[in-house]
KEMI-732889 format. One record per residue (C-alpha): x, y, z. Coordinates in pm, 1 decimal. Example, Ala and Ser with C-alpha at 12.3 -4.5 7.8 and 13.67 -1.06 7.14 Angstrom:
// residues 2
+----------+----------+----------+
|       c1 |       c2 |       c3 |
+----------+----------+----------+
|   1230.0 |   -450.0 |    780.0 |
|   1367.0 |   -106.0 |    714.0 |
+----------+----------+----------+
//
This chain:
// residues 290
+----------+----------+----------+
|       c1 |       c2 |       c3 |
+----------+----------+----------+
|   2517.6 |     25.5 |   -212.9 |
|   2336.7 |   -300.4 |   -233.3 |
|   2225.6 |   -555.4 |   -485.1 |
|   1845.2 |   -551.1 |   -472.8 |
|   1546.1 |   -699.4 |   -639.0 |
|   1205.8 |   -539.7 |   -657.8 |
|    901.5 |   -766.5 |   -734.4 |
|    587.4 |   -581.7 |   -861.9 |
|    579.4 |   -271.1 |  -1058.7 |
|    221.4 |   -124.1 |  -1008.0 |
|    158.1 |    245.4 |   -940.4 |
|    347.0 |    211.4 |   -616.7 |
|    613.7 |    -37.0 |   -679.3 |
|    747.0 |    109.5 |  -1011.3 |
|    848.8 |    462.2 |   -862.0 |
|    975.9 |    292.3 |   -545.0 |
|   1207.3 |     71.6 |   -737.3 |
|   1297.1 |    368.2 |   -944.9 |
|   1401.7 |    556.3 |   -628.0 |
|   1626.0 |    274.8 |   -527.2 |
|   1808.6 |    250.4 |   -868.8 |
|   1850.4 |    630.4 |   -873.9 |
|   2000.3 |    621.2 |   -526.6 |
|   2282.4 |    406.7 |   -657.1 |
|   2160.9 |     52.3 |   -582.6 |
|   2185.2 |   -226.5 |   -828.7 |
|   1813.3 |   -320.9 |   -888.0 |
|   1665.4 |   -604.0 |  -1085.3 |
|   1291.2 |   -600.9 |  -1112.1 |
|   1021.3 |   -856.5 |  -1182.0 |
|    665.2 |   -805.2 |  -1291.6 |
|    399.0 |  -1059.5 |  -1390.6 |
|    356.1 |   -859.4 |  -1714.1 |
|    717.5 |   -869.0 |  -1832.3 |
|    659.7 |   -571.5 |  -2074.1 |
|    623.8 |   -346.4 |  -1773.7 |
|    955.3 |   -470.1 |  -1622.9 |
|   1133.2 |   -410.1 |  -1955.7 |
|    989.7 |    -56.0 |  -1974.6 |
|   1108.3 |     11.6 |  -1620.7 |
|   1450.6 |   -107.7 |  -1688.2 |
|   1464.7 |    123.0 |  -1999.9 |
|   1373.2 |    404.6 |  -1796.3 |
|   1570.6 |    369.1 |  -1490.7 |
|   1867.5 |    171.7 |  -1620.7 |
|   1824.9 |   -135.4 |  -1395.6 |
|   1778.1 |   -489.8 |  -1483.0 |
|   1478.1 |   -721.1 |  -1518.0 |
|   1410.0 |  -1088.0 |  -1501.8 |
|   1137.2 |  -1341.7 |  -1613.8 |
|   1083.1 |  -1493.7 |  -1277.7 |
|   1099.3 |  -1388.5 |   -910.3 |
|   1370.7 |  -1654.5 |   -852.4 |
|   1574.8 |  -1515.7 |  -1133.6 |
|   1531.7 |  -1147.2 |  -1018.9 |
|   1653.5 |  -1220.0 |   -676.7 |
|   1972.7 |  -1423.2 |   -769.1 |
|   2256.7 |  -1270.8 |   -557.1 |
|   2034.7 |  -1004.3 |   -390.3 |
|   2102.8 |   -882.1 |    -50.8 |
|   1757.6 |   -728.2 |    -16.7 |
|   1421.2 |   -799.5 |   -189.2 |
|   1120.5 |   -564.8 |   -184.2 |
|    773.5 |   -678.1 |   -306.0 |
|    464.8 |   -477.0 |   -364.4 |
|    201.2 |   -695.1 |   -530.5 |
|   -177.0 |   -725.1 |   -505.3 |
|   -308.4 |   -971.9 |   -239.1 |
|   -229.1 |  -1282.4 |    -34.1 |
|   -219.6 |  -1516.1 |   -319.0 |
|     -4.2 |  -1275.1 |   -540.0 |
|    234.6 |  -1264.0 |   -247.7 |
|    248.5 |  -1642.9 |   -215.4 |
|    304.8 |  -1677.8 |   -578.0 |
|    618.3 |  -1461.5 |   -589.5 |
|    764.7 |  -1599.3 |   -274.5 |
|    698.3 |  -1978.0 |   -299.4 |
|    739.5 |  -2255.5 |   -545.8 |
|   1007.5 |  -2362.5 |   -794.8 |
|   1035.1 |  -2007.7 |   -955.9 |
|    949.8 |  -1822.3 |   -618.0 |
|   1192.1 |  -1580.4 |   -461.2 |
|   1257.2 |  -1788.0 |   -168.2 |
|   1412.1 |  -2052.3 |   -392.0 |
|   1657.5 |  -1819.8 |   -521.7 |
|   1785.7 |  -1629.3 |   -206.7 |
|   2073.2 |  -1715.1 |     -5.4 |
|   2061.1 |  -1744.2 |    379.5 |
|   2096.4 |  -1401.2 |    539.4 |
|   1915.4 |  -1216.2 |    266.8 |
|   1634.7 |   -971.1 |    387.4 |
|   1285.0 |   -992.4 |    218.7 |
|   1068.9 |   -681.5 |    273.4 |
|    703.3 |   -696.8 |    177.2 |
|    526.3 |   -377.8 |    107.3 |
|    197.3 |   -545.5 |      9.5 |
|   -118.7 |   -487.4 |    216.9 |
|   -205.7 |   -846.0 |    295.6 |
|   -349.0 |  -1043.7 |    600.2 |
|   -139.0 |  -1092.5 |    904.7 |
|   -197.2 |  -1465.9 |    871.7 |
|     -6.0 |  -1486.3 |    531.3 |
|    273.1 |  -1255.7 |    653.4 |
|    324.9 |  -1498.5 |    951.2 |
|    315.6 |  -1801.5 |    732.0 |
|    577.9 |  -1646.7 |    509.1 |
|    782.3 |  -1523.2 |    794.5 |
|    795.4 |  -1885.4 |    918.7 |
|    874.6 |  -2036.9 |    570.2 |
|   1151.6 |  -1778.1 |    524.4 |
|   1302.0 |  -1836.1 |    867.3 |
|   1329.2 |  -2217.1 |    779.4 |
|   1552.0 |  -2100.4 |    485.2 |
|   1753.0 |  -1856.9 |    686.9 |
|   1593.8 |  -1561.0 |    507.1 |
|   1476.1 |  -1253.9 |    702.1 |
|   1114.7 |  -1163.2 |    645.8 |
|    982.1 |   -806.6 |    737.1 |
|    610.9 |   -712.3 |    670.1 |
|    628.0 |   -342.1 |    572.6 |
|    296.3 |   -217.6 |    426.0 |
|    290.8 |    132.9 |    314.3 |
|     62.3 |    444.3 |    320.3 |
|     81.0 |    764.8 |    125.0 |
|    -59.4 |    666.5 |   -212.2 |
|     80.5 |    699.1 |   -565.2 |
|    192.4 |   1051.3 |   -475.4 |
|    372.5 |    936.6 |   -178.1 |
|    553.2 |    658.2 |   -377.2 |
|    644.4 |    908.2 |   -656.8 |
|    776.9 |   1168.6 |   -407.2 |
|    952.5 |    924.2 |   -180.2 |
|    721.9 |   1031.2 |    101.1 |
|    563.0 |    694.9 |    215.8 |
|    485.3 |    605.8 |    574.6 |
|    613.5 |    251.6 |    631.9 |
|    486.7 |     36.3 |    925.8 |
|    679.8 |   -266.1 |    996.4 |
|    675.8 |   -615.6 |   1171.9 |
|    961.5 |   -845.6 |   1220.3 |
|   1286.6 |   -903.9 |   1397.6 |
|   1467.4 |   -600.0 |   1523.8 |
|   1806.9 |   -694.8 |   1370.2 |
|   1644.4 |   -756.5 |   1021.5 |
|   1455.4 |   -419.1 |   1051.4 |
|   1769.0 |   -234.3 |   1145.2 |
|   1953.7 |   -376.8 |    845.6 |
|   1685.6 |   -291.5 |    593.5 |
|   1592.6 |     56.9 |    735.9 |
|   1847.3 |    249.6 |    536.5 |
|   1710.3 |     94.2 |    222.0 |
|   1339.3 |    174.1 |    299.1 |
|   1444.9 |    527.0 |    397.9 |
|   1515.4 |    599.9 |     25.3 |
|   1140.4 |    629.9 |    -33.0 |
|    991.5 |    697.9 |    296.9 |
|    929.6 |    998.8 |    522.5 |
|    885.0 |    769.7 |    832.1 |
|    964.9 |    403.1 |    870.2 |
|    907.4 |    244.2 |   1201.3 |
|    916.1 |   -116.0 |   1354.3 |
|    593.0 |   -155.3 |   1546.5 |
|    652.4 |   -513.4 |   1669.0 |
|    704.4 |   -876.8 |   1579.1 |
|    597.0 |  -1051.6 |   1257.6 |
|    243.9 |   -929.5 |   1162.1 |
|    250.5 |   -601.5 |   1348.9 |
|    307.5 |   -393.3 |   1046.4 |
|     -3.1 |   -537.3 |    867.8 |
|   -213.7 |   -491.8 |   1183.6 |
|    -98.2 |   -117.2 |   1184.3 |
|   -190.4 |    -81.3 |    824.1 |
|   -537.3 |   -206.3 |    908.4 |
|   -556.3 |     73.4 |   1177.5 |
|   -472.9 |    309.6 |    896.0 |
|   -728.7 |    185.2 |    656.0 |
|   -983.6 |    187.7 |    940.2 |
|   -917.8 |    556.1 |   1013.2 |
|   -917.9 |    666.4 |    645.6 |
|  -1266.2 |    492.3 |    591.9 |
|  -1417.7 |    709.4 |    860.2 |
|  -1238.6 |   1032.0 |    768.7 |
|  -1330.4 |    999.8 |    390.7 |
|  -1693.6 |    938.2 |    469.2 |
|  -1705.3 |   1242.1 |    705.3 |
|  -1550.4 |   1459.2 |    438.8 |
|  -1778.7 |   1332.0 |    164.0 |
|  -2079.2 |   1418.7 |    391.4 |
|  -1954.0 |   1764.6 |    465.1 |
|  -1890.8 |   1855.9 |    106.9 |
|  -2226.9 |   1702.2 |      3.6 |
|  -2396.0 |   1897.4 |    270.0 |
|  -2226.3 |   2220.8 |    149.6 |
|  -2343.2 |   2164.3 |   -201.0 |
|  -2705.3 |   2093.7 |   -109.9 |
|  -2705.6 |   2404.9 |    114.6 |
|  -2582.3 |   2620.3 |   -176.3 |
|  -2247.2 |   2689.5 |    -17.3 |
|  -1915.9 |   2755.3 |   -203.2 |
|  -1727.4 |   2429.1 |   -110.7 |
|  -1400.2 |   2581.2 |   -163.8 |
|  -1460.6 |   2869.5 |     77.4 |
|  -1602.7 |   2622.8 |    339.8 |
|  -1293.6 |   2405.4 |    324.6 |
|  -1054.7 |   2718.3 |    332.2 |
|  -1206.2 |   2796.0 |    671.2 |
|  -1278.4 |   2457.0 |    835.5 |
|   -947.3 |   2311.4 |    726.9 |
|   -774.5 |   2545.0 |    950.2 |
|   -953.7 |   2406.6 |   1262.2 |
|  -1020.1 |   2069.6 |   1409.5 |
|  -1192.7 |   1933.8 |   1104.0 |
|   -858.1 |   1958.8 |    890.1 |
|   -703.8 |   1625.4 |    772.8 |
|   -476.1 |   1499.1 |    503.1 |
|   -777.6 |   1378.2 |    306.6 |
|   -933.2 |   1723.1 |    324.3 |
|   -606.1 |   1892.9 |    208.7 |
|   -538.7 |   1661.4 |    -75.6 |
|   -873.8 |   1557.5 |   -202.5 |
|  -1146.2 |   1823.8 |   -151.9 |
|  -1081.1 |   1992.4 |   -486.7 |
|  -1103.4 |   1687.8 |   -689.6 |
|  -1410.5 |   1569.4 |   -496.0 |
|  -1577.8 |   1895.5 |   -568.9 |
|  -1485.7 |   1861.5 |   -945.7 |
|  -1592.6 |   1507.0 |   -974.9 |
|  -1252.0 |   1373.7 |  -1047.0 |
|  -1163.8 |   1039.7 |   -900.4 |
|   -838.4 |    924.4 |  -1061.8 |
|   -593.2 |   1049.1 |   -801.5 |
|   -518.8 |    778.2 |   -569.8 |
|   -599.2 |    428.2 |   -426.9 |
|   -874.3 |    249.8 |   -595.0 |
|  -1203.3 |    148.7 |   -444.0 |
|  -1157.8 |   -220.8 |   -535.2 |
|   -823.2 |   -210.6 |   -341.5 |
|   -983.6 |    -40.5 |    -39.8 |
|  -1258.8 |   -298.2 |    -33.1 |
|   -988.4 |   -576.7 |    -34.5 |
|   -812.6 |   -396.8 |    262.5 |
|  -1140.3 |   -338.1 |    458.0 |
|  -1216.7 |   -704.0 |    410.6 |
|   -898.7 |   -801.5 |    581.9 |
|   -966.4 |   -545.2 |    867.2 |
|  -1316.4 |   -678.8 |    915.4 |
|  -1199.7 |  -1041.5 |    906.8 |
|   -920.0 |   -975.5 |   1161.8 |
|  -1170.6 |   -779.4 |   1370.4 |
|  -1392.7 |  -1100.8 |   1390.4 |
|  -1071.0 |  -1286.0 |   1515.5 |
|   -965.1 |  -1046.2 |   1768.8 |
|  -1304.0 |   -943.5 |   1913.4 |
|  -1267.9 |   -582.9 |   1791.6 |
|  -1581.7 |   -380.1 |   1714.0 |
|  -1580.8 |   -180.0 |   1378.4 |
|  -1921.0 |    -68.5 |   1308.7 |
|  -1825.8 |    244.0 |   1114.5 |
|  -1569.2 |     44.9 |    912.0 |
|  -1837.9 |   -212.4 |    818.5 |
|  -2075.6 |     56.0 |    712.1 |
|  -1826.1 |    237.4 |    491.9 |
|  -1727.3 |    -90.7 |    326.7 |
|  -2093.6 |   -134.7 |    224.0 |
|  -2082.7 |    228.8 |     88.3 |
|  -1778.6 |    143.5 |   -127.0 |
|  -1974.2 |   -172.8 |   -239.7 |
|  -2234.0 |     80.0 |   -360.9 |
|  -1970.3 |    278.8 |   -543.1 |
|  -1854.6 |    -31.1 |   -726.9 |
|  -2208.4 |    -69.5 |   -838.0 |
|  -2194.5 |    264.9 |   -979.7 |
|  -1908.8 |    148.2 |  -1193.4 |
|  -1646.2 |    319.3 |   -966.0 |
|  -1433.9 |     21.7 |   -871.7 |
|  -1135.2 |    188.3 |  -1023.1 |
|  -1226.4 |    539.0 |   -890.7 |
|  -1011.0 |    655.0 |   -583.3 |
|  -1144.8 |    620.4 |   -243.7 |
|  -1268.6 |    988.4 |   -227.7 |
|  -1544.7 |    886.1 |   -460.7 |
|  -1765.2 |    804.9 |   -156.2 |
|  -1912.7 |   1169.2 |   -230.1 |
|  -2054.2 |   1016.1 |   -558.7 |
|  -2254.0 |    762.7 |   -375.1 |
|  -2421.3 |   1051.0 |   -180.2 |
|  -2476.2 |   1247.4 |   -504.8 |
|  -2624.8 |    955.9 |   -691.5 |
|  -2780.7 |    734.1 |   -434.4 |
|  -2841.7 |    953.9 |   -136.8 |
+----------+----------+----------+
//
């Protein structure tokens, strides 16, 4: 069992840190809103600290799951940042979905201090975090990944190193690109069924068993039909991720016409007041805007 720190206690980070503590690790947490860190410690029995630097003192592993590039920099760098408190040889695993550019920047800064940095974005949503069934895609040094793998396996169903620093984030971009198209297709199918006067549940029961079946269909069709959109990853965060995808596509020369279109559809959902709705709310755009 290891001494760990976990930075960021959102809907994903809090249960992930909880799994680590329940597995027998000695976990100290940090959250920008300290009340959340205190509540987590009361629930799981771990410790909490007022700064990232204090949280990581003596830690062999640090996991982070924050909001965006700037949030990640803020917990890593500076006088109160995690890097200032870590000893050489420690492993820093970042589960945030951020740009590959900031990942490589922090990988380099960590290396200068003898710290091993792994980009390890996650997929599976809040349910995946709560049920320890996340998919984790990693970038970084092979040796660092091998050391950190047993820790990440506590809350994952698959955890794989894809390549060098930044490869995990690039893989997460592939994940978000694929999701965007699938959710739009599912939304259109259910919307079409409604307009045609069909029983949406009966339709899905049949088509889900063939080539149209998907995770999104299996896990989101009922809530989509019931106009319930509080069951997963928020539209605001999806637009952040798709912005990273589209910006990186410009750099690499990749063509993402469908992704660009769906990003604008999510912008429409935000205009409907759905920034905090989950990503399956694309169907509401079709119902309300056509």
